[in-house]
Each structure stands twice: as C-alpha cells, then as structure tokens.
Phi, psi and omega in degrees: 000132182272136178263130179249124180263133178240147181281340178223151181284142175242132185253147173253121180276131178246119188218156173266352182264134177240017180280158184303316184297318180295316182294315179299316179301317180300313182293320179296332180268015170101004178294137177276353179180174178217154180208148181277147182298333182268019179289164177288148179305324179296322179292321177298316179299316179299317180297315180297315179298320179296318178299316181294314185280317187251340182089001177204159174212131173226142183297167187300321181298310181296314180300316181294324178294319180295316179297315179302316181298313182295323182286334185254015178285129180285116185296337178287338184251018184239155172229128183059029176087001182231149174301149180299131179244139175281166177299323179291324177294320177296316178298318178300315178302318178299317183287327179288346176279002176258185179269011181291147173280167177298325179296318178293322177297319179297324178292316180297318182276354181058044178231159179288154176303327178294323177293319178298317176300323178296317177298315180301310182296323179295319179290322175304315182290316181302319185258358180066039183243150186248355183219162177298318180299315178299321179295316179297313180299317179298313181298318180292310183300322185261013175056037177280342177224159175264121181251000000 
C-alpha cells in the first residue's frame, strides 16, 4: 500500500441529512466530500480511500453529471471551457453557495423570485445539472466562484 502525504487534512462529512443546505454548509466548511450515515460499508470505504488518495469524494450521481457536462459543452459557445456567464449569473452562483433560500437571494439581488428561478433553470441547462447541490459542486470544482 502506497502512503500519500498531504500538507493539509481533508475531511469527509458523515451526515444523516441529505438536504441542499446541509451539503452546501459541509462543503463551504472544508469537507472534501460527504456521505450519508446509512450508506453501505463498501461505499464508506470507497469514500475514505478517495479522500486519502485524491483529497475529495463525490457520489456517483454528482460525478457523472459533472463528467457529462464537461463532455457535452459546445466548443463554439464557450470561453475557457465553460459556457459564457453573465455578471448576474456569477452573482447568483455565489449566493447559492450560501445558506440563503431562493427567496432571500431574490431580495439580495433585487429581482423577482421568478427571475431567480430563470437564472437557476438557465444554469441547470448550461451545465447539464439537475440540482442546486450539483450546481454548487460544479462551480466550486471548476473555480467559477471564489469560495
């Protein structure tokens, strides 16, 4: 077995909560990955090994969505490998990485909740992602926002 030395500790969050706010909070506080307490022992072992070897772990669903997005990005509509984002879309991405609700985000951005829903849906489509958590993970992993 090969030993890998890291200069900083990376944590795997083990939680009974699978809601978006809990997962985002875990990642914002430095977790390299998250896993539910009721997971199979094999999945836990895989997660621990991934944290040790790679420094991060994301479940298969999130990873497959990120890979799918990167493989299906239209090169004519991208700059630096990502679809073009407006300043408001970037601001929206920053805010969804907080514990704010969509209603609170609409107040901060001084936009209607329907407009906020439009930004969310447009980003889901641009990146081929289906959830807020997936969007946050994609933005963090690809340095689209400063965390």
